[in-house]
C-alpha positions in Angstrom: 109.5 159.7 131.8 109.4 163.2 133.2 112.1 165.9 132.7 113.5 168.9 133.9 115.6 170.1 131.5 114.7 174.1 131.8 115.4 174.2 128.0 117.8 172.9 125.0 118.7 173.5 121.1 120.3 171.6 119.4 121.6 170.5 115.1 120.8 167.6 113.5 119.2 164.6 114.1 117.0 165.1 117.1 118.3 163.8 120.7 117.7 160.7 122.1 115.5 162.3 124.4 113.6 163.5 121.6 113.2 167.3 124.1 114.5 170.9 122.6 114.8 173.1 119.7 115.5 172.7 116.5 117.8 175.1 114.7 119.3 174.9 111.9 123.2 174.7 111.3 125.5 177.6 111.4 123.5 179.8 113.4 124.8 182.9 115.6 125.6 182.5 119.2 122.8 185.0 120.0 120.1 182.4 118.6 121.4 179.6 120.5 121.7 181.9 123.5 117.6 182.3 123.5 117.1 178.8 122.0 118.6 177.4 124.0 117.1 179.0 127.0 120.8 181.0 128.5 119.2 184.6 127.9 119.5 185.0 131.0 121.7 186.4 134.0 123.1 184.7 137.7 122.3 187.3 140.0 123.5 188.0 142.8 122.1 189.1 146.4 123.1 189.4 150.2 122.0 186.6 152.6 118.9 188.1 155.4 117.0 186.6 157.6 114.1 187.1 159.7 114.7 186.4 164.1 112.5 186.4 166.1 109.2 186.3 163.7 107.9 183.3 165.8 106.3 185.8 168.4 106.5 189.2 166.3 107.2 190.0 163.0 111.1 190.1 163.8 113.9 192.0 162.9 115.6 191.5 159.4 119.5 190.4 159.3 122.1 190.2 157.2 124.9 187.5 156.8 128.0 188.9 155.0 129.8 185.4 154.7 127.2 184.0 151.8 125.0 185.9 148.9 122.3 184.3 147.1 122.6 183.1 143.3 119.3 183.8 141.4 117.9 184.1 137.8 117.7 187.7 136.6 114.8 186.3 134.2 112.5 184.5 137.1 114.2 185.7 140.1 114.0 182.1 141.1 116.8 181.2 143.3 119.7 178.9 142.5 121.7 178.5 145.2 123.5 180.0 148.4 127.0 180.2 148.1 130.5 181.7 149.5 131.4 185.4 148.9 134.2 184.1 146.9 132.1 181.8 144.8 133.0 183.1 140.7 130.2 182.9 138.8 130.3 182.2 134.8 127.1 183.3 133.6 125.0 181.6 130.6 126.5 183.6 128.0 130.0 182.8 128.8 129.5 179.5 128.4 128.1 179.8 124.5 131.1 182.7 123.8 133.5 180.3 124.7 132.9 178.9 121.6 132.9 181.9 119.8 136.3 182.2 117.8 136.4 178.2 117.5 132.9 177.9 115.7 134.3 181.1 113.4 137.6 180.3 112.7 138.5 176.7 114.0 136.0 174.7 112.2 134.2 174.0 115.4 130.2 173.8 115.5 128.0 173.9 118.0 125.7 171.0 118.0 123.6 171.4 121.5 123.1 173.5 124.4 120.9 174.0 127.3 120.1 174.2 130.7 119.5 171.9 133.4 118.1 171.9 137.0 116.4 175.4 136.7 119.5 177.0 135.7 122.1 175.5 138.7 124.0 173.4 135.7 124.4 174.8 131.6 126.6 173.4 128.8 127.2 173.7 125.1 129.0 170.6 123.2 130.2 171.2 119.5 132.0 168.9 117.1 135.4 169.6 116.3 135.9 168.0 113.0 137.9 165.2 114.3 136.5 162.3 113.2 138.0 157.9 112.9 135.9 155.4 111.2 136.8 151.6 112.6 136.2 148.3 110.9 132.8 148.3 109.8 131.9 152.0 108.9 131.8 152.5 112.8 132.2 156.4 113.1 133.7 157.9 116.1 133.7 162.3 116.5 135.3 164.3 118.2 133.6 166.8 120.3 134.4 169.8 122.8 132.1 170.2 126.0 132.1 173.0 128.4 129.7 172.7 131.5 129.3 174.6 134.7 127.2 175.4 137.5 126.6 177.9 140.3 124.8 175.6 142.8 128.6 174.6 143.9 128.0 170.5 142.7 130.3 170.9 139.5 133.8 173.0 138.3 133.7 175.2 135.1 135.1 171.6 133.0 136.1 171.4 129.4 136.1 168.0 128.5 137.1 166.9 124.8 134.1 163.8 124.2 133.8 161.2 121.8 130.5 160.4 119.9 129.9 156.8 118.5 127.5 157.8 115.8 125.5 154.7 115.8 124.1 154.7 119.2 125.2 158.5 120.3 127.2 157.0 123.5 129.7 159.3 124.6 133.2 158.8 126.0 135.1 161.9 127.7 138.2 161.0 126.4 141.6 160.0 128.4 145.1 159.4 127.5 147.0 157.1 129.8 143.9 156.7 131.9 144.2 160.3 132.8 141.5 162.3 132.1 141.8 165.2 129.8 139.4 167.6 131.2 140.3 170.9 132.6 138.7 171.8 135.5 138.4 175.8 136.9 136.9 175.9 140.7 134.7 178.8 141.3 137.0 180.3 143.4 139.2 181.0 140.3 138.1 183.4 137.6 136.9 181.4 134.6 139.3 182.8 131.6 138.4 180.8 128.4 141.4 181.8 126.4 143.9 180.1 129.0 141.1 176.7 129.4 142.0 177.1 125.7 145.6 176.9 125.9 145.6 174.3 128.1 143.8 172.2 125.9 145.7 172.7 123.3 142.5 171.5 121.0 145.4 168.3 120.4 145.2 166.9 117.2 147.9 164.7 119.0 145.4 163.4 121.6 142.7 162.5 119.9 144.8 160.3 117.5 146.4 158.7 120.3 142.6 158.0 122.1 141.1 156.6 118.4 144.7 154.3 118.1 143.7 153.0 121.7 139.7 152.2 120.3 140.9 151.1 117.3 143.0 148.3 119.1 139.8 147.7 121.1 138.0 146.5 117.8 140.6 144.8 116.8 141.0 142.8 120.6 139.0 139.7 120.7 137.1 138.6 123.7 136.2 135.1 124.8 132.4 135.0 127.1 134.4 134.1 129.9 136.8 137.6 129.1 133.8 139.2 128.4 131.4 137.6 131.5 135.0 138.6 134.0 134.8 142.2 132.6 131.3 143.3 133.5 131.4 141.5 137.0 134.6 144.0 137.6 133.0 147.0 136.0 129.3 146.9 136.9 129.3 144.1 140.1 133.0 145.3 141.8 133.9 141.3 142.2 135.8 138.9 140.1 133.7 136.2 141.6 130.4 134.6 139.5 128.6 133.4 142.1 126.1 130.4 140.6 123.0 132.3 141.5 123.8 136.3 139.9 120.7 137.5 141.1 122.0 137.5 144.6 124.4 140.4 143.0 122.9 143.7 144.5 123.7 144.7 140.7 122.3 141.9 138.7 119.9 143.8 136.9 122.5 146.0 135.9 125.2 143.1 134.9 122.2 141.7 132.7 121.3 144.6 130.6 125.2 144.8 130.0 125.6 141.2 128.5 122.3 141.7 126.4 123.7 144.9 124.9 127.2 143.2 124.1 125.4 140.1 122.9 123.4 142.2 120.3 120.9 143.9 121.4 122.7 147.7 121.4 123.0 149.6 118.8 125.9 149.0 116.5 126.3 145.7 118.8 126.4 143.5 115.6 128.9 145.7 113.4 132.5 144.0 112.9 133.9 146.4 115.2 132.0 145.4 118.4 130.9 141.9 118.1 133.2 139.6 120.4 135.4 142.8 121.1 136.9 145.0 123.5 135.2 147.9 122.0 132.2 145.9 122.2 132.4 145.6 125.8 132.8 149.1 126.1 130.2 150.6 124.5 128.0 148.0 126.1 128.4 149.9 128.8 128.5 153.4 127.7 124.9 152.4 126.1 123.9 151.4 129.2 124.7 154.6 131.2 123.6 156.7 128.6 120.5 155.2 127.7 119.2 152.2 129.7 120.4 153.4 133.2 117.5 154.2 135.4 117.2 157.5 136.3 114.6 160.0 137.9 114.1 162.3 135.1 115.7 163.1 131.6 118.0 166.0 133.0 119.0 163.2 136.3 120.4 160.8 133.2 122.3 163.7 131.2 123.8 164.7 134.6 124.8 161.5 135.5 126.1 160.1 132.2 128.5 163.7 131.8 129.3 164.7 135.4 128.3 162.2 138.0 128.0 158.3 138.9 127.9 157.6 135.0 130.6 159.6 134.1 132.6 157.3 136.9 131.4 154.2 135.9 132.2 154.7 131.8 135.6 155.6 133.0 136.0 152.6 135.0 134.4 150.7 132.1 138.0 151.7 129.5 140.1 151.5 132.4 139.5 148.0 132.6 138.9 147.6 128.7 142.4 149.5 128.2 144.1 146.5 130.5 142.4 143.8 127.6 145.2 145.8 125.4 148.0 146.2 127.8 
């Protein structure tokens, strides 16, 4: 599969896509900035255009209401945005974690640039961890990501990663995402975002209590089918010929993952449980769903349609233990 991840760095095990520079643990942020391809700045320039160029050289005019954003290193254009657009620099994403890594026990695990610099992110392990029955380990992370093309607000998202399969799931409590969003019409204030997040142990504990309950909720085959029909196909009806469903391939894939093909699907926590149902969908989104490229898959799983599908899967799973 072709990939368009501009650059990426990681510690620990190689990510599932096999891309990026491997770093030893506890590297300074300056090393992360270089190895993750985030050692450049977003520069601004007024929008100018050439009028009447079809018959002669034309005349240059400006459009003062908008500006061009471009990379300081390659001069490659990134986007055209309003003059009110507040830029968040790549180094600001990494700097967000400086005090967290130096004083709060966080550890950066991945950082990188998507789509030529239009999006960039960093993901740090928080030190929070829970183990479900059968030694099914789930770790806590904090994802900070932003864009410079208007497609994504600056987002700080508490996230879980299931170790056995690297499935990611944004933490939600009582159906509400715990992500903090800062629109680009507002200045990004990292300390205020951290205060809003609360870096809360109680949110983690409450969320993992629900995940533990999911792992103890046994599911009958008919319930499992109903769950996947609702989540994947948005229907309660099981057609006699499922191939008539537009999403029949996706439906079959998540069923296969749930029934034993998924990583960790045969652990006692997941086999024939609501936790297994949820992880079949998260594994499908993170690792199996068709995508044009590696960065499109990552973009979708964290910020796009894949993230929406995972949230839908979580909501329906929680209904099974309500």
